[in-house]
N, C-alpha and C positions, 0 to 999 in steps of 0.2 A: 594297306598293301605291304608295308614293311613287316608288320606283325605276321601276316600270312607267309611271306617268304622266309621269315626267321623260323617259323614253326616247321615248314617243309624242310629247311636246311637242317634243323635239329633232328628230325626223323630220319633224314637220309644219312646224316653223320652217325647217328646211333646205330642204324642198320649196318653201316660199314664197320663200325666198331665191333659189333657182335660177330659179323662174318670174319673179321680179322682175328678175333679171339678164338673162333672155332678152328681157323686154319693155323693157329699158333704163330701169328706174325706180329711180334711185339712192336716193331717200329710202326707198322700200319695201324695197329690198335691204338698206340699212343697218339698218333696224328688224328685219328678219327675221334678219339675221346676229347682231344683239345678242341677240335672243330665243333663237337656237340655242345661243349660248355659255352663257347663263344656264341653260337646260334641261340642257345637257350637264354643267355644273358641279354642278347639283343631283343629277343621276344619278350622277356620280362620287363625291360625298361619301357616298352611301348604302352604299358598301362599307366604310365606317368606322363604328364605334360606340364611344361612350365609356361605360365602367362607372365609376360614382362610387366614391370611397373607402368601404370598409366594405361593399361589395356584390359580388355575382358575377352573371354573366349566363348564362342557359340558352338555347341555340339551338334553336328550333322551326321546322323547315322542312317545311311542308305536313304536319304531324302527326308527322314523324320528329324525335325529340328526341335531341340529341347527348349522350353520356355525359360529354364534356369541358365544363367550365364556363369561362366567360370571366372572367379576373381583372380587378382594378381597373386602369383606364387606357384607352388607345386600342387597339382590336382591329380586325383586318380580318375581315369576315364576309361571308357570302353575302347580297347585298342583297335577295334575295327572302325571307330567313328572318325570323322574328319573334324578337326578343330580349326575354326576360322577365327582369327584374332582381329579385334577392332580396337583402335586407339580411342581413348576417352580424354586425351589431353586437349588443351586449347590449341586449335589449329588456325592458320591464317590463309585466307584466300585473297589473292591480289587480282584486280581486274583493271584494265585500261580500256575505256570505251568512249564513244562519242554519243552524247546524250542531248536531248532537246531541252530548251528552256521555255518559260511561259511566253516569251516574245517570239518564239519560233527559231531562235538562234541555235547553232550547233556548238556545243561546249565539249572540249576534251577533258575527261575526268579520270583521275587515278584514285582508286578507292580500295580499301581493305575490308575484309570481313573476318571477325574473330568469332569462332564458334567451337562447340564441342559436342560429342555424341553422348546422349543420356544412356548410362550403362544399363538401366532397367529396360530400355527399348532396343537394345542391340539385336536380340533374337528376332524381334518383330521387323526391324529394318532389313535383316538378312533374308527373312522369309518373303517380305513384300517387295523389296527393291533389289537387294544384293549387296555385294561388297563395295561396288562403285557408286554408292548413294550420292556422293558429292556431284558427280557428273549428271546423274539422272534427276535428282531433286533439287539440290542446293544451288548449283550454278545457274540453271535456267530461271529459277524463281528470283534469285538475287539480281540478275540482269534486268528482269522485268520490273521488279520493284524500284530499282535505281532509276530507270527511264520514266516510270510512272510518277515518281516523286519529284524529279527535277523538272518535269513538265508543269508542276504546280507553282514553281518559283521563278522569279526573274533571275537573269544571269548574275546580277550584282549580289544576290543573296548567296550564291555559291562562292563568291569572291570575298565577302565580308564576314563579319562575326556571326551572321545567321547560318553559316555552314554547319555549326554545331546543331542547330535546330533541324536542319535538313538531314544530318546524319542520324539523329535520334528518331526522326520519323521513318527513315528507311529501316532502322532496327526494329521499330514497332511493327511496321507492316510486314516485314519478312518473318518476324516471330509468329505472327498469326498464321502464316502459311506452313512453316516447317516444324514448329514446336510440337504440334499434334503427332508428327511423324517420329519424334524422338531426337530432334536436333535443337540444341539450345544456342540462340544467337546472343553473343556477349556485347558486341558493339560493331559499328560500321563507320569508322573514321574516314574522312576525306583527306587523302594525302596531298593531292595537288589538283588545282583547277586551272586549265589553260583556256583563256578567252581569246576571241579575235583581238588583234592589236589595237584597232581603233576603239573598240568597246572598252578595253582595259584603260586606255588613256582617258576616255570620257568619264569612266567611273572614278578614277583617281582624282580628276579635276572636281567632280561633284563632291567627293568626300572632303577634299581640301576646302571647298567653298562652305560646306556644312560646318566644318571645324572652325573656320574663321567667323562664321555667323554665331556660333556658340560662344566663341571668345568675346565678341562684341557684346553679346547679351550679358555675359558675366561682368564686363567692364561697366555697362550701363547700370546694372543692378547695384554694383559697388558704389558708383557715383550717387545713385539715388539714396542709398543707405547713409553715405557721408553727408549729403544735403539734409537728410532728416535728422541726423545727429546734431549738425550745426544749428538747425532750427530749434530743436529742443533745448540746446545749450543757451541760445540767445533768449529764448522765452524764460528760462530759469533765471538768467541774470536780470532780465527786465522785471520779473516778479519780485526778486530780492530787492532791487532798488526801489520799487514801488512800496514794498512793505516798510523798508527803512525810512523812506521819506515821510510816510504817514505817521511814523512813531516819533519823529523829531519835532519839538515845539520850541517857541521862544523861552518859555518858562524853564524847560528842561536845560536849554543851553545856559541860561543864567545860573541855574543851580549847579551845573557842572563847573561853571567858572568860579563860583564861590568855593566849591570843594577844592579846586585846583589852587586857588589863592590861599586857602587855609593851610594846605599842605606845604606850599612854598614858604609861607610865613613861619611855619614851625620848623623849617629845616635849619641846621646850624650854620649854613653858609651866610656870609655878610651880604646885605642887600639894602636897597632903598625902596621904601613903600610910599607911593603917592596916593593918598586917599581921594577917591572920586575923580581920578584922572582918566579913567577909561571912557570909551565912547558910550557904553551902557551903564556908566556909573560904577563899574567895578574897579578896584584898586589896581594901580600900575606898580609892578614890582620890577625894579631895575637892579641888575647884578652889580655888586660893589667890586672894588679892586682887591 
C-alpha cells in the first residue's frame, strides 16, 4: 500500500512540476521537484525489507505465500507483497492450572514451556494456522498434555524428585503433537506444585520416615561389617597361635636354652656359672658384681 501511494505521489508531483515549468513559476517548480524526489525515494525503499535477528519473514503476495522464507538482514522483495515476521527465538509460555492426580486429587500447578518455531516451517505455519499459532495449536495441546500426564502419577510424584520425570514425559508427549507442525519443544519444567495442606504434611512425614529407615539400614549394615571384621581378626589370631603352638617342642626349647647359655658365657661381663643347676639340667648363669 505504501508503495502504491508513493508511486501515485511521484506521478502527481512530477505532473505539477511540468505544469509549473510551463507556466514559468520557479518557486512552484522547485517545490514540486522536491516532492517528486521524496515520493520516488519512498517508493524505491519499499523494495527492501529488514528482518530482525532471531526472526524470519514470510512473503504474502495477494494471498500467494512463498515457500521460501526471508532470513535475518536486508532482503529485496516485491514491494506489493506483505511481509509477515515470525520469531524463531526461544520463547516461554507460562501456565497456572489445576490438574488431577492419579488418586483423583486436584493439584495446583505452575509450569513453563520453552519452545521455538522451526524457521523452515514458518511459511507452512502461516498458510495452515496463521500468525497466532500459539493460541490455536500450542496452548490447547499443552494444557491437554499436562492434565493427561499428571493423571498418571500420584500427587507425591509432583512434589518429590519424580517431578523431573513428569516434566520430561510432558515434553515428549507434546513434541509428538506439535513438532510435525513446525514447533520445537525444548523443555517443560514444573516451577511450583501446590498440594492440599493435609496431603503435604502426610507426604513430608512419609519422606521423613523413609529417610530414617534408610539411615537405620545404613547403621545396621555398618555394624554387620564391623562384626565380620572382628570375626576375621579373631580367627586370624587363633590360627596364628595354633600354628606357633604346634611348632614349639621340648627339644627346641632345650636347644634355644643351650644357644642362649653359650652366648652369655662368651660375653665379657663377669658372671657365675653353675653347671647343672637348672631345672632341665641347663647351666645357671648368675650376674656378678
